[in-house]
PAZAPA-4460 file (N, C-alpha, C; in steps of 0.05 Angstrom, whole numbers, plus 32768, in hexadecimal, padded with zeros to 4 digits):
% residues 84
    n_x    n_y    n_z   ca_x   ca_y   ca_z    c_x    c_y    c_z   seq   type   mol
   89D0   8048   8420   89AB   8042   843B   89B9   8048   8453     1      X     A
   89A1   8053   845F   89AD   805D   847D   89AC   8044   8491     2      X     A
   89BB   804B   84A6   89B5   803B   84B9   89B5   803B   84D4     3      X     A
   899C   802C   84E7   8992   8034   84F4   8999   801C   8512     4      X     A
   8994   8028   851E   898A   8011   853C   8975   8009   854F     5      X     A
   896E   7FF7   854B   894F   7FF8   855C   8957   7FE3   8571     6      X     A
   8952   7FEE   8582   8958   7FD0   85A5   8940   7FCC   85AB     7      X     A
   893B   7FAE   85A7   8926   7F9F   85B4   892D   7F8B   85CB     8      X     A
   891D   7F85   85D7   891F   7F6F   85E9   892D   7F54   85E1     9      X     A
   893E   7F4C   85FB   8949   7F33   85E8   8930   7F1E   85E1    10      X     A
   8920   7F21   85EC   8902   7F09   85F8   88FD   7F0F   85D3    11      X     A
   88FB   7F1D   85CC   88EC   7F26   85B3   88F5   7F18   859F    12      X     A
   8912   7F0A   8595   891C   7EFA   858B   8910   7EDE   8593    13      X     A
   890D   7ED8   85A6   8910   7EC2   85B7   88E4   7EB7   85B4    14      X     A
   88D3   7ECC   85B5   88BE   7ECD   85AF   88B7   7ECE   8597    15      X     A
   88C2   7EDA   8585   88C8   7ED0   8563   88CB   7EBF   8559    16      X     A
   88E7   7EB0   8568   88F2   7E96   855E   88FF   7EA6   853F    17      X     A
   8907   7EBA   8547   8914   7EC3   852C   8938   7ECD   853B    18      X     A
   894D   7EC9   8534   8969   7EDB   8532   8962   7EEF   8523    19      X     A
   897C   7EFA   8539   897B   7F1E   852B   8975   7F1D   8506    20      X     A
   897A   7F19   8506   8982   7F19   84DD   896A   7F19   84DE    21      X     A
   895F   7F04   84DC   893B   7F01   84D4   8921   7F0E   84DA    22      X     A
   8929   7F13   84F4   891F   7F2C   84FE   8915   7F43   84F9    23      X     A
   8931   7F4D   84F4   8935   7F65   84E2   892D   7F65   84C0    24      X     A
   892C   7F4E   84BC   8923   7F4D   84A2   8904   7F4D   849E    25      X     A
   88FA   7F3F   84B7   88D4   7F3F   84BB   88CC   7F4C   84BC    26      X     A
   88D9   7F6A   84CC   88D2   7F87   84D1   88D8   7F96   84BE    27      X     A
   88E6   7F95   84AC   88E9   7F9C   848C   88DA   7F9F   8479    28      X     A
   88CE   7F7D   8472   88B8   7F78   8467   8897   7F85   847A    29      X     A
   889A   7F80   848D   887E   7F87   8496   8878   7FA6   8496    30      X     A
   888C   7FAD   8499   888E   7FCD   8497   8885   7FDA   847A    31      X     A
   8896   7FD0   8464   8890   7FD3   8452   8872   7FC8   843D    32      X     A
   8863   7FB4   844F   884C   7FAE   8442   8840   7FC7   8459    33      X     A
   8844   7FCA   8470   882E   7FD0   8473   8825   7FF6   8467    34      X     A
   8846   8006   845F   8843   8018   8452   8835   801C   843B    35      X     A
   883E   8001   8430   882E   7FFD   840D   8818   8000   840C    36      X     A
   880B   7FEF   8428   87EF   7FE6   842E   87D8   8005   842C    37      X     A
   87E9   8018   844A   87E5   8030   844B   87E5   8044   8431    38      X     A
   87F1   803F   8416   87F8   804C   8405   8813   805F   8409    39      X     A
   881A   805E   841A   8835   8078   841C   8847   8072   8415    40      X     A
   884F   805B   8406   885C   8053   83EE   885E   8049   83D7    41      X     A
   8864   8044   83CA   8861   8031   83B1   8871   8013   83AE    42      X     A
   885B   8002   839B   8869   7FE7   83A3   8883   7FE9   839D    43      X     A
   888A   7FF5   8385   88AB   7FFC   8385   88C1   8005   83A2    44      X     A
   88B0   8019   83A3   88C5   801A   83BD   88BD   8009   83D3    45      X     A
   88AC   8001   83DC   88A6   7FE6   83E5   88B6   7FCF   83EE    46      X     A
   88BB   7FC4   83D1   88C9   7FAE   83CA   88E5   7FB8   83DA    47      X     A
   88F1   7FC7   83C2   8908   7FD1   83D0   890A   7FD3   83EF    48      X     A
   88FA   7FDF   83FF   8902   7FE5   8417   8904   7FCE   8425    49      X     A
   88F1   7FB5   842A   88F4   7F9A   8425   8905   7F8B   8417    50      X     A
   8913   7F97   8411   8933   7F89   840B   892B   7F68   83F7    51      X     A
   8913   7F70   83E5   88FD   7F5A   83D6   88FE   7F5B   83AC    52      X     A
   8900   7F51   83A1   8909   7F53   8383   88D5   7F60   8385    53      X     A
   88D1   7F65   8375   88B8   7F78   836E   88A7   7F5A   8373    54      X     A
   88AA   7F41   8361   889C   7F31   835F   889E   7F21   8380    55      X     A
   88BA   7F21   8391   88B1   7F19   83AE   88AA   7F21   83BB    56      X     A
   889A   7F47   83BB   888E   7F55   83C9   8879   7F54   83C2    57      X     A
   8864   7F45   83AE   8852   7F41   83A5   8843   7F31   83A9    58      X     A
   8858   7F17   83AE   8857   7EFF   83C1   8852   7EFC   83D4    59      X     A
   885E   7F1A   83E6   8858   7F18   83FD   8849   7F1B   8406    60      X     A
   8838   7F34   83F6   8823   7F46   83FC   880C   7F2F   83F9    61      X     A
   880D   7F20   83E3   87FD   7F0E   83E7   87FC   7EF7   83FA    62      X     A
   8818   7EF4   8407   8812   7EDB   8421   87F8   7EF2   843A    63      X     A
   8806   7F03   8432   87F9   7F14   8451   87E4   7F23   8446    64      X     A
   87D8   7F1D   8435   87B6   7F21   842A   87BC   7F3E   8425    65      X     A
   87CF   7F48   8420   87CA   7F6A   8416   87C6   7F67   83FB    66      X     A
   87B1   7F77   83EE   87B2   7F7D   83CB   87C9   7F8C   83BF    67      X     A
   87CC   7F7E   83B0   87F1   7F83   839C   87DD   7FA2   838B    68      X     A
   87C7   7FA4   8389   87C4   7FBC   8375   87B3   7FC1   8389    69      X     A
   87B5   7FEA   838B   87B6   7FF1   839F   87A9   800E   8392    70      X     A
   878B   8004   8385   877A   8013   8375   8765   8010   837C    71      X     A
   874E   8024   8384   8730   8021   838C   871F   8028   8382    72      X     A
   8707   8017   8376   86F3   8021   835E   86E8   8040   835A    73      X     A
   86EB   8057   836B   86F1   806C   835A   8700   8076   8353    74      X     A
   8714   8073   8356   873B   8075   8344   8732   8063   8329    75      X     A
   872A   8049   832E   8720   803E   830A   8710   804A   82F8    76      X     A
   86F3   8056   8306   86E0   8064   8304   86EB   8071   82ED    77      X     A
   8702   8088   8302   8707   80A9   82FA   8715   8098   82E0    78      X     A
   872F   8083   82E5   8742   8087   82C7   872D   8081   82B0    79      X     A
   8711   8078   82B5   870B   806A   829B   86F7   8084   8298    80      X     A
   86EA   8094   829D   86DC   80A7   829C   86E9   80C4   8296    81      X     A
   870A   80BF   82A0   8714   80DA   829C   8719   80E3   827C    82      X     A
   8726   80CA   8274   872B   80C8   825D   8715   80CA   824A    83      X     A
   86F6   80CF   8244   86EC   80D8   823A   86E4   80F6   8235    84      X     A
***
């Protein structure tokens, strides 16, 4: 795993009332949820990036009101009728 440095104003920790470690964890989860919602990464990859199990990630999606299943009506219809 690569390591990167992100500079944030000290006020960010006070405003959010989070310790640096907690803020970093929150940022990882938020990014993973956003990229999953945008369909840029799979649920498995998003959970890994967030540092969560799949079950925990699905629970996090529910908490943030993001659909755990990323399939739309057209994709469902294609699956149904392409098999005929």
